[in-house]
C-alpha positions in Angstrom: -20.7 -14.7 22.9 -21.3 -15.9 26.4 -19.3 -15.0 29.5 -19.6 -16.0 33.2 -20.5 -13.6 36.1 -18.1 -13.9 39.0 -19.3 -13.9 42.7 -18.4 -10.2 42.8 -20.7 -9.5 39.8 -17.8 -9.0 37.4 -17.7 -10.2 33.8 -14.9 -10.3 31.2 -15.8 -8.4 28.0 -14.8 -10.7 25.1 -11.8 -9.5 23.1 -13.6 -9.0 19.8 -16.1 -6.7 21.6 -13.3 -4.8 23.3 -11.5 -4.4 20.0 -14.7 -3.3 18.2 -15.4 -0.6 20.9 -11.8 0.4 21.4 -11.9 -0.5 25.1 -8.5 -0.7 26.7 -7.4 -1.2 30.3 -8.6 1.8 32.2 -11.4 2.7 29.8 -14.8 3.6 31.2 -17.8 1.8 29.9 -21.5 2.6 30.1 -24.5 0.3 30.2 -27.8 1.5 28.8 -31.2 -0.1 28.6 -32.6 0.2 25.1 -36.3 0.8 24.3 -36.7 -2.9 23.5 -35.4 -4.0 26.9 -32.0 -5.1 25.7 -28.8 -3.7 27.3 -26.2 -1.8 25.3 -22.6 -1.4 26.2 -20.5 1.5 25.0 -17.4 3.4 25.9 -18.4 6.1 28.3 -18.7 9.6 26.9 -18.6 8.5 23.3 -21.0 10.0 20.8 -21.6 8.1 17.6 -20.2 9.9 14.6 -22.8 11.0 12.1 -20.6 10.4 9.1 -17.4 8.7 8.3 -15.4 12.0 8.4 -17.2 13.6 11.4 -14.7 12.1 13.9 -11.9 13.9 12.1 -13.4 17.4 12.2 -11.3 19.8 14.3 -8.4 17.5 15.0 -5.9 19.8 13.4 -7.2 22.9 15.2 -8.7 26.0 13.7 -7.7 26.4 10.1 -7.2 29.6 8.0 -10.2 31.9 7.5 -12.1 31.9 4.2 -10.5 35.3 3.4 -7.0 34.0 4.0 -7.7 31.0 1.7 -9.1 33.3 -1.0 -6.1 35.5 -0.8 -3.7 32.5 -1.1 -5.5 31.1 -4.1 -6.1 34.4 -6.0 -2.9 36.2 -5.0 -2.5 39.8 -4.0 
């Protein structure tokens, strides 16, 4: 996908790229130079998830302790 640089040095990020990265108005983006000399664009502050469920860890807050779970499953 090609885009044009304006006189102010601005470019429009194509919609498929914005959608893929989850970039919305007001989002911050980061440009990094990769080891091979290419440039990578990413949402600023994002860390890639290691697995497909890693992004969900901790979203519900701290859960019950192991002892509480064992008590619930075994009874009194």
